[in-house]
C-alpha positions in Angstrom: 152.0 142.8 107.5 152.3 139.0 107.4 155.1 137.4 109.5 157.1 134.9 107.7 157.2 133.0 110.9 157.0 133.7 114.6 160.4 135.0 115.3 159.2 136.9 118.4 158.7 134.5 121.3 156.2 137.0 123.1 153.9 137.3 119.8 151.9 134.1 120.6 148.9 134.4 122.8 145.6 132.8 121.3 142.4 131.7 123.0 140.6 129.1 120.8 136.9 128.7 121.2 136.0 125.4 119.9 132.3 126.2 119.5 132.4 129.3 117.3 136.0 129.6 116.4 136.3 133.0 117.9 139.6 134.4 118.7 141.3 136.8 121.2 144.9 137.2 122.1 147.1 137.3 125.1 150.7 137.2 125.9 152.8 134.8 128.1 154.2 136.4 131.2 156.0 133.3 133.0 155.9 129.7 132.7 152.6 129.1 134.1 150.5 132.2 133.5 149.5 134.7 130.7 148.1 138.0 130.4 144.8 139.1 128.4 142.4 141.6 128.1 139.7 141.3 130.8 137.1 142.0 128.5 137.5 139.0 126.3 135.6 136.5 128.9 132.2 138.2 129.1 131.9 141.4 127.4 129.3 140.7 124.6 129.4 144.1 123.2 133.3 143.9 122.2 133.7 139.9 122.3 130.6 138.4 121.0 129.5 134.9 121.3 132.2 134.0 124.2 130.9 132.1 126.9 132.4 132.9 130.6 133.1 129.3 131.2 137.0 128.6 131.5 136.4 125.2 130.2 135.2 126.4 126.8 138.7 127.7 126.0 141.8 126.1 125.3 145.2 128.1 125.2 147.6 128.0 122.3 151.3 129.1 122.4 153.8 129.3 119.8 151.2 129.8 117.0 151.7 131.5 113.8 149.4 129.8 111.1 145.8 128.8 112.6 144.9 127.2 109.4 147.1 124.3 110.3 146.2 121.6 112.7 149.3 121.4 114.2 152.8 123.6 114.2 156.0 122.4 115.0 157.1 123.9 118.5 153.6 125.0 119.4 151.6 123.9 122.1 148.1 123.9 123.0 147.1 123.8 126.9 144.2 124.0 129.2 143.5 126.8 131.6 143.3 126.2 135.4 142.2 129.7 136.8 141.2 133.1 135.4 142.0 136.1 137.6 140.5 139.6 136.3 141.5 142.9 137.7 139.3 143.5 140.9 138.5 147.0 139.3 138.0 145.8 136.0 135.4 147.7 134.1 135.0 150.0 137.1 134.6 152.5 135.6 133.6 151.4 132.1 136.0 150.0 130.0 139.1 150.6 132.8 141.4 148.3 134.6 140.9 145.9 131.1 143.4 142.9 132.4 143.1 139.4 133.3 145.7 136.9 134.3 145.0 133.2 133.1 147.1 130.4 135.0 147.9 127.3 133.2 147.3 123.8 134.1 151.0 122.9 133.4 154.3 125.0 133.3 155.6 125.7 130.1 159.2 125.7 129.5 160.6 128.1 127.2 161.9 127.1 123.8 162.9 128.8 120.3 159.2 129.2 119.8 157.6 129.9 123.4 159.4 132.7 125.5 158.1 135.0 128.2 158.2 138.6 128.2 158.7 141.2 130.9 156.0 144.0 131.8 157.1 147.3 131.0 158.0 149.3 134.3 158.3 152.2 132.3 155.1 153.9 131.2 154.8 154.8 127.4 155.9 158.2 126.0 154.3 159.8 123.2 156.1 158.7 119.8 157.5 155.3 121.2 157.8 152.8 118.4 156.0 149.8 119.3 154.7 146.6 117.5 151.1 145.2 117.9 150.3 141.6 116.4 147.4 139.3 116.3 144.9 137.6 113.9 142.3 140.4 114.0 140.1 141.5 111.2 142.0 142.9 108.1 141.0 146.2 106.0 139.2 144.0 103.8 137.1 142.7 106.7 138.4 139.2 106.7 140.1 137.4 109.1 143.7 136.0 108.4 144.9 132.9 109.3 148.6 133.9 109.5 149.7 136.1 112.4 149.9 139.8 111.1 151.8 142.6 112.8 152.2 146.1 112.2 154.4 149.0 113.7 152.9 151.9 115.2 153.6 154.7 117.5 152.2 155.8 121.0 149.7 158.7 120.3 149.6 162.1 122.5 147.9 161.7 125.9 145.8 164.7 125.1 144.5 163.2 121.7 143.8 159.9 123.4 141.9 161.4 126.3 140.2 163.8 123.6 138.9 161.0 121.2 137.8 158.6 124.2 136.5 161.7 126.6 133.7 159.6 128.2 135.6 156.5 128.8 139.3 157.6 128.9 141.1 156.4 132.4 144.6 156.7 133.6 144.5 152.9 133.4 144.5 153.3 129.4 147.0 154.8 126.7 146.6 154.9 123.0 148.6 154.0 120.1 148.2 154.1 116.1 146.0 156.6 114.5 148.4 157.5 112.0 148.1 158.5 108.2 149.1 155.0 107.3 146.0 153.7 108.7 147.9 150.8 110.7 146.2 149.7 113.9 144.8 146.7 115.5 141.4 145.9 115.2 138.4 143.6 116.3 139.7 140.1 117.0 143.1 141.4 118.2 141.4 142.1 121.6 144.1 141.2 124.6 146.8 141.0 122.3 150.5 142.3 122.7 151.8 145.9 122.1 155.6 145.5 122.6 157.7 148.6 122.7 161.3 148.3 123.7 161.2 145.0 123.8 158.7 144.9 126.9 155.4 144.5 127.1 153.7 148.1 127.3 149.9 147.3 126.6 147.1 145.0 125.5 144.7 145.9 122.9 141.7 147.1 124.4 139.0 149.0 122.4 139.0 151.1 119.5 136.6 152.7 116.9 135.0 151.2 113.9 136.1 151.0 111.3 139.7 150.4 112.5 142.6 152.3 111.3 141.4 155.9 111.0 143.7 158.8 110.8 143.3 160.7 114.0 141.6 157.8 115.8 144.1 155.7 117.7 143.0 152.7 119.6 143.2 152.0 123.3 145.5 149.9 125.2 145.8 148.6 128.9 148.8 150.6 130.4 150.4 147.7 131.9 153.2 149.9 133.8 150.3 150.9 136.2 149.6 147.3 137.0 152.9 145.7 137.7 152.6 145.4 141.6 149.1 143.8 141.0 150.5 141.3 138.2 153.4 140.1 140.5 151.3 139.8 143.7 148.7 137.7 141.9 151.1 135.6 140.3 153.0 134.7 143.7 149.8 134.2 145.6 147.2 132.4 143.0 
């Protein structure tokens, strides 16, 4: 579903790679930090053509239409520091989380707001909203922000579908008969449940949106202590 604007302050994150135009998403967590998937920076299998140098990226906040050169209320900033979870990809695909510190603090506004990380872990059937600029059902990449309502999948389905890589740092959502889901290009983007940041888009099967095959999200309730400690000490 295309959004008419960006009414949710937290559905913002967007890393712009000037060389190739590749896109990955994230979520603002405070005035000077934002959260994204740890695999965005250097995992060729999931985010091809993305260099590891932080100077190659810009961070856009308050964006809705990527086809315009400047949107009122949006800002494009430079990152200062990236902090990946120390147990990222150990085991494979686990702990898929990174914090990016910006070079300057960002005051909240009508188009840019932070969001609290969920302290409550997801429960099967929770209604959630995932957003991003990832691939559509027709294979194209949208210029306007897309969002879709999905539900948290049963843990046993998640562990069965992703048996070889399933880890407690993950949970699944989507995979319903309506074929709604996140897809390639949404990586690192926000899954919001009960108005809190519950998860980050991590991985999934191709093609996207297959019934019975939900996508995997980083389970942020498992990382609240690490996030707070890192933000206070970095």
